[in-house]
C-alpha positions, 0 to 999 in steps of 0.5 A: 500500500502507498505510504500515504494511504497507509497513514490515512488508514492508521489515522482513521482506525486510531480515531475510531478506536479511541473515540468510538470503541474505548467509551463502550469497552465496559458495556462490551465486557458486561453484555458480552457483545459488540454493538451492531453499529461498531460491526458495521463501521468495521466493515465499512472501514475495510477491517474485515479484509485488511490482509486480503489481497486487493484483487479479492476486495481487501486492503492488501496489507503485507505483514509489515503494514498489518502489524502497524494496524494491529498495534492500533487495534490492540489499544482497545478490547481484543473482542473488537479484533476478533470480529474480523481477525479470523477473516484476515488471519487463520481462516482467511489464510487457509484460502490464501495459502492452500485454496484453489483459484476458484475457491479464492474467487468465490470466498475471499471477496465475501470475507473481505467485505464482511458479508460472511464470517469464517472460522478456523476449525482445528482445535479439539478436546485432545488436540490443541497446540499439537494438532497431530493427534486430531480425531475428526475424520473425513472418509470417502463415500463415492465422490463425496467426503463424510466428516465426523468429529468435534472441534473446541474453542472455535472463535466466531463459531456462533456467527460463522457462515463457513468453517475451515474444518481440519480432518484426518483423511488418511488414517494409515499415516501417523502424526500430522500427515494425512490431514486435509482441510475442508470448506464447510458452510455452517448450515451444512446438514449435520453441523451444529454449534454448541453454546457460547463458552463462558470465559475468564476474559475477552467478553464480546469475542465468542467461541464455541464447540463445533459438532460434525455428525455425518456432514457430507461435502462434495469433492470440491470442498477440499481446500486446494481440490485434489492437490489439497488432500492430505496437505492440511497440516502444512496449510495450518502451519503456514496460517498459524505462523502468520497468526503468531506475528499478528497476535504478537502485534496485538499484545504490543498494542495492548501493552501500550494501552496498559502503560498509558493507563498506568502512567495516567493513574500514577500522575493523578493518584495522591498518596501522602499529599503527592502523586504516586508518580514521585515514588521510585518503586512506582517509577520502577514498575512503569520503567519496566513496562515501558522497556517491555513495550519497546522490546516487543514493538522492535521484535514484531517489526523485525519479525514482520519484515523477515516474514515478508521477505521470506527469510524467517517464517518459523522461529521469528513468528514463534519468538515474537508470539512467545515474547509478546504474549508473556510480555503483555502479561507482565505489563498487565500485572504491573498495571494492576499493582500500580493501581493498587486496590483500584486495579482489582475492581471491575469497571477499571480498564486494567482489571479487564485487560488483566483478564483479557491478556491471559489468553494470549499465552495459550491460543494459536500455540501455547508459550510452551509450543513456541519454546519447542519451535524456537529450540528445535529451529536452533538445535536442528536434528539434535533436538529431534528424537 
């Protein structure tokens, strides 16, 4: 994107977030719902398709441009980004990474406009960060595939129009081989959605289980067509690598907001007749958080650059997601500490962000999975049994 156009997009999003969304954060948290008018504004601003190529109706941001946008989105409740995060991220990237040209032409423009919402159906009860043990199956029946299984914690499942379902198509090969991805409309006979999960935080971002009971899909539902059979794990890995850079940027944006809340509180909260900003131990907490933000932002920017030029799409995304998700947890904890008792009260932003931040160390690969990826990349064959 032209730099001046990107600057306009970032300025518009920044204004929208701070003027329109931030005042509604508590309402979103209490009602567990994003107001419809905000959803429509996100669609009109192109946020449902910022990472989808322009030829398919999106803004066409590369990863370096995308992280700058996500820094802005991180300033507010992560529930807002969840509205369109799957369309741009792990679900939309299934099509971008593995879809046939016909699948891309059919579905990507509808994702980019927000006409439809996509979900990424990989996680299962016993197959989370390591999908190699997934048990959802797809068996051939004539020219069709019949899918059976269940998916857990699927973002946007309650509102999804289409779900990218990963299923084992070849039971005779071990581990992550023999897995394929299917494009399954949410209204397909045999597919049902469970009740919304009641989570610790990130209220307004809906997740639920997805059940597949003899869901019959035609051959062209396989992502990539015949070439996509047994290729699902490779597609998922590429999608998750991009998603890790995205989540890292989101964590940096949230950490910046937490620093802002901490600084504002320390400047105005009085103790002993003077602002607590004068206390060196409070200064130390804020200094550590500011430093964490600088480190996280620099790491994300460099990781995005390497992702775009293709020099590192494995260890860098894992390191960025690992560091930044852990970092925002530290910043949130210090923010509550700076606020003292007030930081433990509902209705105070840092309390809500403290709850919201905890999930980032778990989804799209836990911190422990990122450690494994980083270490194996560094150690090579010596680290593999």
